[in-house]
N, C-alpha and C positions, 0 to 999 in steps of 0.2 A: 620206504612208503609202503605200507600194510594197505588191505583191500579194507580194511577197518577204516582209518586214517581218511581215505577216499572220499566215504561215503558218512563221514562224521563230520556235524558243523553244528557244533552245539548253540552257535550266536544268530541271532536274525541277519540278514542281508537285505541289500536293495538293490535291484537292476535297472538300471535308468533308460529312459526312452532314447534310441539312437538316430543319428541324424547325418544325411550325405547328400551328395548332388548328382555324382557323377557315376554310381555305382553303388547297387547294396544286393547281399543275399543273406537272407535268412532262416536256417534250418537247424537241425538239432544236433549236428557234429560238427565242431570248430574247424577242423582239417579238409572237410568236403566247402564248408562254405568260403573259407578262403581259395580255395580251389576255384571256385568260380568264379569269384572277384578277381583272381589271376589270369584267368581266360579273359574276363573284360578290359583287363590292362593290357594284353597282348592284342586287344584288336577286336574280342566278340563284344556280340552283346547279348542282351539279357536274354533271349534265347540259347545261346552258346553256352551261357554260365549256368544255366539249370540242366542242360543236358551233361555239364561237367559235374555239376552239385550232384546229381543224381547219378551217374555213374559212380561217384565215389563212394555215396552213403551205400552201394551195396558192398563194398571193402570194408570200412570202417562204422558200418551201422550194421550188420549182417543178421542181426538179431530182429529186425523190421523189414526189412525186404532183400531183395537177390537178382539176379539176373533173371532168375529164371520164375519171375511171376509180373504184376500187371501194371499198366499207367494210365491217368490220365491228365489230361492239361487244358486249360483256359490261357490263352496267349493273345495280350491287348500289344496291336502293332498298328501304326498308321490312324489310331482312331478307330479301330476295330476288333471286335472280341471274338476270338476262333474259338471253336473247342475241339479237342481230339479224344477219341475214345479207342485206348491200344489197351482194351479187356480181352481175353481169347476165348474163344468158346470150349465146349467140350470135343473130344473127340467122335470122328465119325464112326468109329467102331463101338462106343458104348451106346447102353440104351438100360430102359428102367426093367425091361424083362431078361434081359442076361444077368443084371445086377441080384435080381430075385431067384433067379436059377441057382446063382452060390449061394441062395439063402442071407443074401444082404440084404435087412429092413430097414436100416439106416445108413446112409452116407458116411462112412468112416473118416477120421482126420486126417490119417496118416497113410502113407503108403501110396500106391499107383493110384488106386479108384478115384480119388478126388482131384488128381492132376489135369488142369487145364492149359492149352496152348497159352504159352507166356507172349505177355505183349511187349512187355518193356525195351528191350532191345529196336523192335521195331519202332516204337513212340521215339527213341531217341535219333532213331534215323532219319524219320518222316519229320521231325521239328528240324534238325540239320538240314536237311533239302531244302523245305518249304520258307524256314525264314533264316538261318543262320548265316553267320559269315563266316566261319573257319569250316575246314574240313571234319569230319566226327573222328578221324582220328588224333588231331590234336584236341579235341574237346574232350577226349576219354583219355590221353596221357597220363594227366594227375592220379585217376584210378589206376592205371597202369603201373604205375610207378608205389603207389603207395600198397599195392596186392604184392608187387616183386620185393619191393625192399622192404616194409611192414613197418607198421604204426604201435603207437603204444596206446592200449584200451582206456577210455576213458571213465569214469565213477560208475555213472548211469550202466552205461553200456555193460560192463564188466558185470555187474550187478543181473542185470537181465542172461545174460550170456552165462552164466554158472547156474544159474537158475534153470535154464531150457536144458543145459548139460545133466544136470540133475536131474529132471523128469524124462528126459529121454533116454536117460541110461537105465532108467525102472520101467519104463514102457516100449521101448525100440530094441525087439531082442533078434528081429530077422536079420540073414545077412546082406539083405537090399540095402539097408541103413549103415554099414557100416563104412561108407564112405563119409558118410556125415560127421562119424566121430572122428576119421581119418582129418579131415580137414578142418573142423572147429573145434574137437577136443584130443589134438596132439598130447601125446605122451600120455592120456586117459583121463583128463581135466581140462576144464576150460581155462584160456587165460586170464589172468587179474590186471585189476586196474594198473595201470602203468607198464606192464609187459607188453613185448613189443611180439604181432602177430602180423604172420604172412600167409600167402597163397601163392606160389608161383603158377597152378594151374587157372585159379581167376585171371593173375594178371593176363595168361597166353589168351586166354577167353576175350577177355576186354579187348586186346593188341587185335584178334582177329575178326572181331566185331567192327572197330574202328576202321579197320583196313578195306573191310568189303562193303562198309553201310549195312552191316547185318545180314546180309547175304549168306556169309558162314553159318550163321546162328538156325535160317530158317532153309535155307536151300545146299547147305557144305556139309564141311566134313561134322560139325559142332551137331546138325542136324542127325546125323547119322548117327555119333554118339547116343546124342538123346533117343534115338528110336532101338539102336541095340540095346541100351541099358533097360527102355521100356519091355521090349520081347524076351529079353532074358529072365523078369521077373511077372509076366504076365501082364502088363500095363497095356492101357488102352491108347495110348499116344502113340502116333507115328508119324516119320517124315513128311508125309504126305498131309496130315494137318498142319505142318510149319509151315509145309512149302502153299497151302491154300491161304494163309494167314495174312491180311491187311489192317493197320489201322485205319479208322474212319474220323474223319473230321465231321462234326456235329454241328449243330444249330443250337449254341446256349441256350438254357431256361431260364426265365426269371420271374420275380414277386417285385411289384413296387411297394416297400415298406418307408413309409413316412416321409418322402422325397426323394429315394436311395433305392437304385436299381440292384437286388440284390441275384447276382447268376451262379447257376450249377449247371454241371453237365447233365444233360436228359438222362432217364432209363437206357441201360439198364443199371445206372448207377442211383444210391440213396440219397442224394444231392435234395432229390424231391420231397423226402421228410421234411429235411430242414424248410424247404421252402411254404408246405403246406402248414406248418405249424407257423410261420411267420404270416403266411396270408390269415390264419385264423386270429392272431390275436393283433394285427396290424390297427385297428378301429377302437382299441384300447389306449388308453393312456398310462403310461409308466413313468413316475416322476424320482420313485425311491428307487435303488437297486437291492437294497438290504433291508426287505421288507417281505412279509409272509404271503401277500396279497401276491406280487411279483413272482415270487417264486413258486405258487400254487399255479398262478395260469400258466406260466411257463410250462411246468411238469406237465399238466392237464394238456395242453395244445400239441407237445412232443407226444404224447402218449397217442393221441388221436391221429397223427400223424402217423406214426409208426404201427398203430394198425392197419390201416389204409398200405403201406407201404408194403407190409409184409404181405399182404392179400395179393396187392397188382404189380409190383413192380419186378419187374423180369427185363429180357431180351424184349425191345420195343414191337418187333413182330409178334407176340404172342400176349401181349398185356389184354384184356379183356375190357380193360377202361383205359380212356385216352388221359393223355398226360394233361392237356390242357383244360378238361373236365374237372382233374382233380385238382388243378389250379384258378378254378372260376372263383370269382366273388360269391357267387351265391353258394357256390359250396362251402368256401370260406364261412362266410355268416352261418350255413345250418351246423357245420360242427363248432361253430364258438357255442350257440344254442345251448349245447352240451355241457359246458362248463360251468358248473355252478358253485356253490361253497364248501363242497365235500368233495374229496378223490373218490372219484368213478373209476369202473374197470372198462378200459378201453375195447371197443371194438369196429370192424371197420364197417364204413359208410357205404354207400351206392352214388357216385356223382351222377350216373344217366338216367336216376328218377329224382333230380330238381334241378454205416459204419461199415505197421505203416510207416511210411516217412513221408515227410510233407515240407515242402520248399517254395520261399518265395523269392524271387530275384526283381530287379529295376536297373534300367541303366539310366543316363544323361538325356539318351534321343527320344526318352518316352515309352519305350517298350517295358511289358512287365509279364511276367510269368508266373501265376500260380501251378504249381507241379506238386503231383502226389503218386507214390509207387509203394508195392507192398506184395509181398509173398502170404499174407492173409493174415496166418497165425502163427506170428513170431517166426520161427524160422521155415515156416510152412509145411510142404509134406515130411519131410524127416529125410527127402530123399537129397544127393548131391551126383550128380552125375560126375563119377570116376574123373580124377584129375583134371576136372575142368573148370572147378569153383561153383558151378550152374547149382544152384539151391531153388529147387521147384516149389512152386506154391499148390495149394489145396485149396484153392478159389472154388473147387465143383463142391464142396462141401454144403456149398449155399442152395445146392439146388433143392426140391423137392421131390419124393417118390411115389406121390402122388399125383397120379396121369391125369387127374382132372384141377390140379393147381394150376395158376398162372407160370408160375416158376417152376416147372415140373423139369426133371431131367430128361434132356433129349441133344441127340448127337447134332452137331452142328451148334448149339445154342448157347448163347451168353450169360452166365445167372443173374440173379440179383446182387451187385456188388457193393461193398461198405467205403471204397474208398473213395473222397467225391474233394477236387479242390473246389473253392470258391472266390468270388471278386466281386467286388462294389463298386458299382458307377453313381453317377450323380449328373442328373442332364445328358450333355455329352462328352463327358471327361471321366476320366479314370480315376478312382479314389485309392484303387489296389488291389492285391491277392491276400487273401487269407485263407486259412486252412487250421484243421486240429484234426490229429492223427489216433487213431486208436479204435477199429471196428465199428459196432451200433454206437460207439459215442460222439460219432463224428457229426451227425447234423444235429446231435444235443449241443456240440461245440460251436457248430456253427451258426444255431439260434443266440447263444449264451455271447458270442464272441461280437455280433449283429446289433444285439439291443445293448450290449456296455460302449459299445462306439455310439450307434445312434439315439437312441434313448438317454442311456446315463454321461454322455460327454467324455468317457475315456479315454487316454491316449493309448498309442498299439501298446505297450508294455503294462500299462495297468488293465487294458480290457485282458490281458492273457493272464495277469497274477490274481486277478480275481477269484473269489471262492469258485467252485463248480460242482454241481448236483449232475447226479445220471441216473437215469430212470432205467431199471433194469427187466421189470416185468410185471404183470396186473398193478398191484397198488406197492410195489416197493421201490423205494430209491435209496442211491446210496448219496452221502453227503461228506465232504471233504470238512475234516477236522474245523478249518479256518469260518466255517460257515456259524454264524452267532447261534446260541442256546436257544434265544428266546424264538427266533424262527423254526429251528429244530421243532421244539416245543409245539409252536403253532401249527406246523404242517401235521404232526401226529393228533393235533385235536380235530383236523379237517379230517383224520382218515387215512392219510400216508403211513404207508410202513417205514419210517426212516431208519438206515443204520449209518451211523457216522464211522469213517476210516482215516489210518492217520498215511496210510499209504496211495500216492498219488499215481501212480502210473495207468490205472484203469479210466483218468479221466481226462485221458488224452494230452496230447506236445504240438501246440500252435506255433502259427508265424504268422504274423501282418507286417505290411510294408503300404502304407499310405503317401501318396504324391501330392504336394501341393499344385492345383492346376496352374498357378500366376507363378509362382519362382522356380517350382520345379524340385524343389526341396522334396526329399524322401523322409519319411519319418518311419523307423522300424521297431518293433518291439519281438522280442524270442520267448522261449519258453522255460520257466524254471525249472518245472517239474523232470526236466531232462537234462544233457548235456549242453542244451541250445548256444547258440551263437549268431552273432551277426557280424559280416565283413561288410566295411561299405572305404568309399573314396570320393 
C-alpha cells in the first residue's frame, strides 16, 4: 500500500456514535485507545487507562506530543471533579535580560531557549499514585512494547510526520538537532503510512519512568542526561529545575451554560477563554446551528474572550485580573454588549472596572478522565535527548519578552498554556469528558462542542463531525469547506474576512464520552479529521 492510497478517500463515509457500558477510550490513535482498554480489562480503572493511553500516544503519535511535554487532567471519581496541572515552569537560570543580552528580541520556536520543564511524566505518576489501581510500570507496559517492537504508521499521522521532517530538514541545521533526525527520520526520511517505526531508547525511557514512578526522569539518570544535553548546547534547563518540579492539584473552574456546568482547568491554561465566550453567550437563544447569526455571535464572543485571554492569562500568581472577575455575570454581560451585527476588531476589557493529543476514558464504576498532553508545536523544540526518545517541548515560546506583560518570561514561572481538557456536568451528575486538541483552536473547539451538544442536541459523533470555524486574528476567520456557502457570504457581508480551506488539520481533533446517569451506558464520538478511534466493551 502506498502513502497516496492511505490518504485518498474519494467516497464519503459516515462514522456512527459508539455505545458501551464497562469501559470506553476515545483518542486519536487506534493502538493507544486499545492499549487503554486492555489496561481496564486487566483490572485497571479509567485513570489507569488514561495513563496507558497517554504514554502510548508519545510513541504512536509523536507528531503531537512526547515524553518531554506537559499535561493537564480533569478526573471525575466518587462524584467529585479533580483538576491536575502538570505544566512546567521556565528554568531558574533564564531571564528576559539574559535573552536580550544575546540579541534575542522574540522567543524562538526551536532549540533550547523555549524549553520549559516537562510535566507529562509527573502527571502519569501523580494520577497513578492518587487514583490508579495498577502500578505505573504495568500501565506503561503497552507503550514500552510499541516503542521496542515498533508499530505501523496510520495515514494522518504519516502525513504530519512527513511534513514535519521536511520542514525540520530545511530549517534545523545545527548539530543539536541531529538526535531528532536519528530518532524520527531514520535513513534520512520520515516513515510512511503502513511502515514500521520503532524507538528502543524511547522504550527504555518509558520503562525507567514506570519502574521509578517518574523519579528517574526528575531526579535520576534521565534527569542527568537532560541536564548534560542542555549544558552542552548552552540551554538553561538544569537537573535542579527537574528536581523541584511537582504537578499541582487545582480546583476546576466553571460557568453554567443553560443548566450544564462546563468545567476547565484554571489558568495558566486557556480554558478560561472558552468559559468567557460561553458566559458571554449564555443569555442568547440559539435554535439553528447552520445559521449566520449563530456563527457570527460565536465568532464575536471567542474574539473578545481571546483578547482578554492574551492579555491576562498566565501563571495565576502573576495575573493582574482575577479569574472570578473574568467569569462574572456582570463582565459577561458587559462583553455581550459589544456584539452587534458587524464584525468588530477585538480588544481586551477590564473586569475590575465593572490553545496536542487529547483522550477521554470512562469505566463501569463511573470514573471518567479528560486528559491532554502536548509538545506544543508538533514535535516541539526539535530537540531529542540522545538515545532516550525524549522529545522536548517548546512551550516557553508563549512567554512575552515585554517585562510589563502579565505573561512576561520569568524564572520559575509557568507560561500561558494552550492545552485544555474539558468536562461537562449537570446537577450532581457527570455528563462526561470532552476536548479538542490544536493550539489556539482548542477553546474555539470547546465552545463549538458544548453548543453542538447543549443548544443543538447533537450526539457526540455528530457534534464532532459538524463543520468548524476558526478565528485567526483581527477579523480573519478560517472555515471548513463544508460550511454552507450562504453562511460564508452572510459572514462576509457582516465584515468578517472569511477564508475557506479543504485542509482540516488546523480545526482541531476532538473526543467526547457522555454517560447516562441512570443506566451507566457510555456514548462516545471520535474525530474524523484524524486517525481517531474508540475502544469499548
